C-alpha positions in Angstrom: 1.4 -14.6 -11.0 -0.2 -12.3 -8.4 -2.6 -9.7 -9.7 -1.9 -7.1 -7.2 1.6 -7.1 -8.9 0.8 -6.9 -12.4 0.9 -3.4 -14.1 -1.9 -1.0 -14.7 -2.5 1.8 -17.1 -4.4 4.7 -15.8 -4.5 6.7 -19.2 -0.8 7.1 -20.5 0.7 6.4 -17.2 1.8 2.9 -16.6 1.9 1.7 -12.9 4.2 -1.3 -12.1 1.9 -2.7 -9.9 -1.7 -1.8 -8.4 -0.6 -0.6 -4.8 -1.6 3.1 -4.7 -0.2 5.0 -1.6 -3.3 7.1 -1.1 -2.9 10.8 -0.1 -2.4 11.4 3.6 -2.3 15.0 4.8 0.6 15.5 7.3 -0.3 19.3 8.7 3.5 19.9 8.3 3.7 22.8 6.1 4.4 26.5 6.5 2.2 28.8 4.5 1.5 25.8 2.4 5.2 25.0 1.8 6.7 21.7 2.1 9.7 21.3 4.3 12.1 18.9 5.9 9.4 16.7 7.0 8.1 16.1 3.6 11.5 15.1 2.3 11.9 12.4 4.8 8.1 11.4 4.6 7.7 11.2 0.8 11.1 9.9 0.2 10.8 6.9 2.5 7.4 6.2 0.9 9.3 6.5 -2.2 11.3 3.4 -1.6 8.4 1.5 -0.8 8.0 -0.4 -3.9 4.3 0.8 -4.5 3.0 1.6 -7.9 2.1 5.1 -7.6 2.3 7.9 -4.7 -0.2 10.5 -4.5 0.6 13.5 -2.5 -1.6 14.6 0.2 -4.6 17.1 -0.3 -2.7 20.2 -1.8 -4.5 23.4 -1.5 -5.2 25.3 -4.7 -5.4 28.7 -2.4 -4.9 29.6 1.0 -8.3 29.8 1.8 -8.7 26.2 0.5 -6.6 24.4 3.3 -7.9 22.2 5.8 -5.6 23.5 8.6 -2.9 26.4 8.7 -0.3 23.5 8.4 -1.8 22.1 5.2 0.6 21.6 1.8 -0.4 24.0 -1.1 0.4 24.7 -4.5 -0.7 28.2 -5.1 2.7 30.2 -4.7 6.3 30.4 -6.4 7.4 29.0 -2.5 5.2 26.3 -2.5 6.2 25.3 -6.1 9.9 25.9 -5.6 10.3 23.6 -2.4 8.2 20.6 -3.9 10.3 20.7 -6.7 13.4 20.5 -4.4 11.9 17.6 -2.9 10.8 15.8 -6.0 14.3 16.3 -7.8 16.0 14.9 -4.8 13.8 11.9 -4.4 13.8 11.4 -8.2 17.5 10.8 -8.0 16.8 7.7 -6.1 13.3 6.4 -7.0 11.6 5.8 -10.4 7.9 5.6 -8.5 5.6 8.2 -10.2 4.1 11.0 -8.0 0.7 12.5 -8.7 -0.8 15.3 -6.5 -4.1 15.6 -5.0 -5.6 18.9 -5.7 -8.2 20.1 -3.3 -10.0 22.8 -1.8 -11.3 22.3 2.0 -14.4 24.7 1.7 -16.4 24.7 5.0 -14.2 22.1 6.6 -11.0 24.6 6.1 -9.6 26.6 8.8 -9.4 23.7 11.1 -6.5 22.3 13.7 -4.4 19.2 12.9 -5.9 16.1 14.4 -3.7 15.8 17.1 -4.9 19.0 18.4 -8.5 17.9 18.1 -9.3 18.9 14.6 -11.7 21.6 15.7 -12.5 24.6 13.8 -10.7 27.7 13.9 -12.6 30.6 14.2 -12.2 33.7 11.9 -11.3 35.8 14.5 -8.6 33.8 16.1 -5.1 34.5 14.9 -4.5 31.5 12.6 -8.2 31.2 11.2 -10.2 32.4 8.1 -13.2 32.7 6.8 -14.3 29.8 4.7 -16.3 29.5 1.6 -19.1 26.9 0.6 -21.7 26.3 -2.0 -24.1 27.6 0.7 -24.0 29.4 4.2 -24.1 26.3 6.3 -21.8 25.4 8.9 -20.4 21.7 8.4 -21.4 21.5 12.5 -23.9 23.3 14.1 -21.5 25.1 16.5 -19.1 26.3 13.7 -18.8 29.8 11.9 -21.1 29.5 9.1 -19.2 29.9 5.5 -19.4 32.6 2.6 -21.8 31.1 0.0 -20.0 31.5 -3.4 -21.1 34.3 -5.6 -20.3 33.9 -9.4 -17.2 35.6 -8.7 -16.1 33.6 -6.1 -16.8 30.2 -8.2 -14.6 31.7 -11.2 -11.7 32.4 -8.6 -12.1 28.9 -7.2 -12.0 27.5 -10.9 -9.1 29.4 -11.6 -7.2 28.7 -8.4 -7.6 24.8 -9.5 -6.1 26.0 -13.0 -3.3 27.4 -11.6 -2.5 24.7 -9.4 -2.5 22.4 -12.3 -0.4 24.3 -14.2 2.3 24.2 -11.3 2.0 20.7 -11.3 2.7 20.4 -15.0 5.9 22.3 -14.4 7.0 20.1 -11.6 6.8 17.2 -13.8 4.1 15.3 -11.7 2.8 12.3 -13.2 -0.8 12.9 -12.8 -3.6 15.1 -10.9 -6.2 13.6 -8.6 -8.9 16.0 -8.0 -10.6 15.8 -4.5 -14.2 15.4 -4.9 -14.4 13.9 -1.6 -14.5 13.8 2.4 -16.8 16.5 2.6 -14.6 19.3 1.0 -15.6 21.9 -1.5 -16.4 19.8 -4.5 -18.3 17.1 -2.2 -20.2 19.8 -0.9 -21.6 21.1 -4.1 -22.4 17.4 -4.8 -24.4 16.5 -1.6 -27.8 17.8 -1.0 -26.8 18.0 2.6 -24.3 20.9 2.1 -25.7 22.3 -1.3 -28.8 24.5 -0.7 -28.5 26.6 -3.7 -31.4 27.8 -5.8 -29.2 28.7 -8.9 -27.7 26.6 -11.8 -25.5 25.0 -9.2 -28.1 23.6 -6.9 -31.2 21.5 -6.5 -31.3 18.5 -9.0 -28.4 16.3 -9.8 -27.6 17.8 -12.8 -27.0 21.1 -11.2 -25.2 19.8 -8.2 -22.6 18.1 -10.7 -22.2 21.1 -12.5 -19.1 22.8 -10.7 -17.3 19.8 -10.0 -17.4 19.0 -13.9 -16.7 22.5 -14.6 -13.2 22.3 -12.6 -12.6 19.0 -13.9 -12.8 20.6 -17.4 -10.4 23.2 -16.5 -7.9 21.1 -14.9 -7.9 18.7 -17.7 -7.5 21.7 -20.0 -4.9 23.1 -18.1 -2.6 19.8 -17.7 -0.5 18.0 -20.2 -2.9 16.2 -22.4 -0.6 13.0 -22.3 -0.9 12.7 -18.6 -4.1 11.5 -16.5 -6.4 13.5 -14.5 -8.9 11.4 -12.4 -11.4 12.3 -9.5 -11.5 10.8 -6.0 -15.5 10.8 -5.1 -17.2 9.9 -1.9 -19.5 7.1 -3.1 -22.0 7.8 -0.1 -22.4 10.4 2.7 -23.5 7.9 5.1 -26.5 10.0 5.8 -30.4 9.4 4.5 -30.9 11.8 2.0 -27.5 12.7 1.1 -25.1 11.8 -1.8 -25.1 8.3 -2.8 -23.7 5.7 -5.4 -26.2 6.1 -7.9 -25.0 9.8 -7.8 -21.8 8.8 -7.9 -21.9 6.5 -10.9 -23.7 9.1 -13.0 -21.0 11.6 -12.1 -18.4 9.0 -13.1 -20.0 8.3 -16.4 -19.7 11.9 -17.1 -16.6 12.5 -16.5 -15.4 9.4 -18.3 -16.9 11.0 -21.4 -14.6 14.5 -20.7 -11.5 12.5 -20.4 -11.5 11.2 -16.6 -8.5 8.6 -16.7 -10.2 6.7 -13.1 -12.3 7.1 -10.3 -10.5 6.9 -6.5 -13.8 5.4 -4.5 -13.9 6.4 -0.8 -16.8 7.4 1.2 -18.2 9.9 3.7 -16.9 13.4 5.5 -19.5 15.8 4.6 -21.7 15.4 7.8 -21.0 14.7 11.6 -24.3 12.9 11.3 -22.7 10.2 9.0 -23.0 6.7 10.4 -20.3 4.6 8.9 -20.3 1.0 9.0 -16.8 0.1 9.4 -14.9 -3.4 8.7 -12.4 -4.9 6.5 -12.6 -3.5 2.9 -16.0 -1.7 3.9 -15.5 0.6 0.8 -14.7 -2.1 -1.9 -18.1 -2.5 -3.0 -18.9 0.9 -4.1 -15.8 0.6 -6.1 -16.9 -2.6 -7.6 -20.1 -0.8 -8.7 -18.2 2.1 -10.2 -16.0 -0.3 -12.0 -18.9 -2.6 -13.2 -21.3 0.3 -14.5 -18.7 2.8 -15.4 -15.8 1.1 -16.9 -13.1 3.2 -15.8 -10.0 1.9 -13.7 -11.1 1.9 -10.1 -8.9 2.5 -7.2 -10.4 1.0 -4.0 -9.6 2.1 -0.5 -10.8 1.5 3.1 -9.4 -0.8 5.7 -7.3 -2.8 3.2 -4.6 -4.2 5.3 -3.3 -7.6 4.3 -1.9 -8.7 1.2 -4.0 -11.7 0.5 -7.3 -9.2 1.0 -5.7 -6.9 -1.6 -4.6 -9.8 -3.9 -8.3 -10.9 -3.6 -10.0 -7.4 -4.5 -7.8 -7.4 -7.7 -8.2 -11.1 -8.6 -12.1 -10.8 -8.1 -12.2 -7.8 -10.1 -13.6 -5.8 -7.4 -11.1 -3.0 -8.4 -8.4 -2.5 -10.6 -6.1 -0.9 -7.8 -6.0 -0.9 -4.4 -5.0 2.3 -2.1 -3.6 2.0 1.5 -2.8 5.1 3.8 -2.7 4.2 7.7 -1.3 0.6 6.9 1.5 2.1 4.8 2.6 4.5 7.8 2.6 1.7 10.0 4.7 -0.4 7.5 6.5 1.5 5.0 7.6 -1.5 3.5 4.1 -3.0 2.8 4.8 -3.7 -0.8 7.9 -5.6 -0.5 6.2 -7.8 2.6 3.0 -8.2 0.1 5.2 -9.4 -2.5 7.2 -11.7 -0.2 3.7 -13.3 0.6 2.3 -13.5 -2.8 5.5 -14.7 -4.7 5.9 -11.1 -6.6 8.8 -8.8 -7.3 9.2 -5.3 -6.4 11.7 -2.7 -7.3 14.0 -1.6 -4.5 17.1 0.5 -4.2 20.5 -1.3 -4.4 21.9 0.0 -1.0 18.8 -2.5 0.4 19.3 -5.4 -1.6 21.4 -7.2 1.1 18.3 -6.9 3.3 16.3 -9.7 1.3 15.9 -12.9 3.5 18.0 -15.8 2.0 14.9 -17.7 1.2 13.4 -15.1 -1.0 16.2 -14.9 -3.3 13.8 -13.3 -6.3 12.0 -10.6 -4.3 13.7 -7.5 -5.7 13.8 -7.0 -9.4 17.4 -6.9 -11.2 18.9 -8.1 -8.2 22.5 -9.1 -8.6 24.4 -8.4 -5.3 27.2 -10.6 -4.1 27.5 -11.6 -0.4 31.0 -10.9 1.3 
């Protein structure tokens, strides 16, 4: 029996297998509102046989977007468009969908990656003034953000709450709070970005305070029977930055407050990061979190081969793996993994006859006569 294709519980949410489709920004929304591209993109990923799909970083406010084209969940139009898409997809797929709620902080107001990804300055037509823990830009040549005051902190937290309530109305199966990749909550955690001298800066306890407040507020606003978890960058890859010890400390506190899982990634808060790339390069961080915290742990980062993913689960380095670019390249990655590992996946009846004859047991509940 393949360990990768064993079920997994995240809180009360049961996944058919341990393959998670990671959040992947599409930079294709209009005023935060999903359109036809999202119907196509999410629709075909929903047929992939993965255990869970997490919607891309979804901004809780207009200023919380990474780019002007980012998906949002801060308006009725945003909610209505996602409702239409999720309803249509749900008629043809039983895969659970979660949403990653996010605020970009000082990394907002940026161009899409295919346009270079540079900051759009606030005096340009599509730009805006960003906010952050401290008035320090992400890169030296960028416009400095506004440091959030008490009213600003309250507003951001309330924006997360409002988005969580919209997610509940949409029937989403879970919420992942984005505390990674250099975005706002990660900015509070990292001493590289957080230079505050109040109760939200300085010590580890203080730097964790606002992300924990946001988690508590989202957890209280979302149905208790559905899971809420966080994605955390386990290291900044910069000396003196956020690190694995801080990640473990934060994860233990989140566990006490009802966090259902930890999605372990790295980097993003500084252009000075020196990442040591290689297959599964972030998995050791997930392994430490799993071993020392005891929450379901999701590993990510250059996990591309079925045998590699199987080994991560079998060796108890993580409880699930999430894949992003590999899934874009091969939207049937879970099918092909199941074929290699002797497992089964769910597939729509319309596609059953695509199964190679030598893999007669690949698809669950298949009873498709040939003519």
